[in-house]
C-alpha positions, 0 to 999 in steps of 0.5 A: 928569917922566914920559915927557917930560911935566911933573907937578905934585901938588896937596895941599889942606890944612885940618886936616893940620898934623901930616902935611903936611910928611911927605907933601910929602917923600914926594912930593918923593922921587919923581923924576917929580914936578916941582912940589908945590902946597899949597892952604892952605884956611883951614888950622890954625895952624902949617900954613904953617910946616910947608909952609915946611920943604919945597920945596912952593909954598903958595897961599892959598884963602879960599873954604872947601871941598874943591872950592874948594881943588882947583879952585884947585890945578888952576888953579895947575898949569901942567904936562902932568899933575896929580895930586891927593891928600890929605896926611892920611897916608891915602894912600901917595905911592909909589902915584902910580906905579901911577896914572901907569902907565896914563896912556899909555892914559888921560886920567884914573886914579883910585884905589880904597880898597875893595880889602880887601888894600890896606886897612890896619888902623886906617884909616877904612874900616869895613864901612859906608863900604867897602860904601857906596862900592862900592854907590854906585859900582856904581849909577853904573856901571849908570846911566851905563853906565861903565867899572868903578868900585869907589869914589866917594870916593877923592881920589887921582887923576892926569889929563892937562892936556886932562882938567883943562881939561875938568873946570875948564870944568864943575865947580860945587861947593866942598864935599866932594861935589866929588870925586864931581862931578869923577869923574862929569864924567870918566865923561861926558867920553868920555875914557878912564879907569880905577880902580886899587887904592891903599893906604888907611892910618890918618889922622893926626889927625881928619877934618872929615867922615869922622870923624863918622858923621852927616856921612859919612851926610849926604855919602853921601846928597848924593852919591847925589842928585848922581849922579842930578841929573848923570845927568839933566843929562848932555847940558848938562854934556857941552856945558859948559852949567853954572850956577856959584854966584856967588862 
């Protein structure tokens, strides 16, 4: 519990069998965390067995994609605050306290992986990925007249129940671009938000997206297109007038 508010951590998993148990244990060691929800998104064989060695609650989401998994996790979390993180070893669970520190003043706190001093040797944050994220972030900052942004791809974040419900009424994507969609909804919401530097470490195992340069490039173009589209439709999005694909 954090300052009288309950806190859940949502961990989506697809290809994190070798790292998820340790990630859960590190979050379990943080006294403020009340519940850990693992969303098994057609995960690698043996993942459930790893989760079972911990105190986390596992739910199964068969609809494939990062967005589908996070949406399910947010719906499962019945707490005052909810954090989202990837259990692949790239984030330090201890950084959750950095994010929580801003919640008395903000509804949403998002990590940033592009601050040089927090990028660890061996992490997947080379020149192209770092400055690409920064450039898209600055484009959004200008076109949306937003607060300071330096990273559009960081998946470590924490939000209030109020902001979570606002997001769930407006998200539409199931895939990897969901993280940006969720961020842009926050930017347009009128809720206070801030971006905070977090440690970015080497991944345990191979990513299904960022480990492939072509997929990373395609995702970058998809994100730029999404940012432009949501900018044009911002009034409808704010009003909750969004079209969701048929499931």
